[in-house]
C-alpha positions in Angstrom: 21.2 3.7 16.3 23.6 6.6 16.3 23.5 7.1 12.1 27.6 9.7 12.8 29.3 6.1 13.4 28.0 3.6 11.4 30.4 2.7 8.4 29.9 4.2 4.8 28.3 1.4 3.6 25.8 1.0 6.3 24.9 4.5 5.1 24.6 3.7 1.7 22.4 1.2 2.1 20.0 3.5 4.4 19.9 5.9 2.0 19.7 3.8 -0.9 16.2 2.4 1.2 15.2 5.8 2.1 15.6 7.3 -1.6 14.1 4.0 -3.3 11.2 3.8 -0.2 11.0 8.5 -1.6 11.3 7.0 -5.5 8.9 4.3 -5.0 6.0 6.3 -4.4 6.1 10.0 -5.5 7.6 7.9 -9.5 4.6 7.4 -12.0 5.8 4.3 -13.2 2.1 3.4 -14.0 2.3 0.4 -11.5 0.1 -0.2 -9.3 2.9 -0.2 -5.5 1.8 -1.0 -2.4 3.3 -1.7 1.2 4.4 -5.2 0.0 7.2 -3.3 -1.9 9.0 -1.5 0.8 8.3 -5.1 3.3 10.2 -6.6 -0.5 12.2 -3.4 0.0 13.4 -3.9 3.3 14.1 -7.1 4.0 17.0 -7.1 0.9 18.4 -3.9 2.5 18.7 -6.6 6.1 19.4 -9.1 4.0 22.5 -6.5 2.7 23.5 -5.4 6.3 23.6 -8.8 7.4 26.6 -8.9 5.0 28.5 -5.7 5.2 28.4 -7.3 8.6 30.1 -10.5 7.4 32.7 -8.8 5.6 
C-alpha cells in the first residue's frame, strides 16, 4: 500500500488508528486494556474505511 497515493480521509483513518492504539497502551487510565480493545478499534477503522469508499 502506497501511503502517498491515499486520500486525506484514509490518511486520517490510519493515523487515528495508530494514535489510538499508542495512547491506549501509554496513558494509564486506571483500567486494564487488552488486545480485544485493539481488535475493536481495528473493526471500527475498517468500517470507516468502507464508508469512505462509498463517498
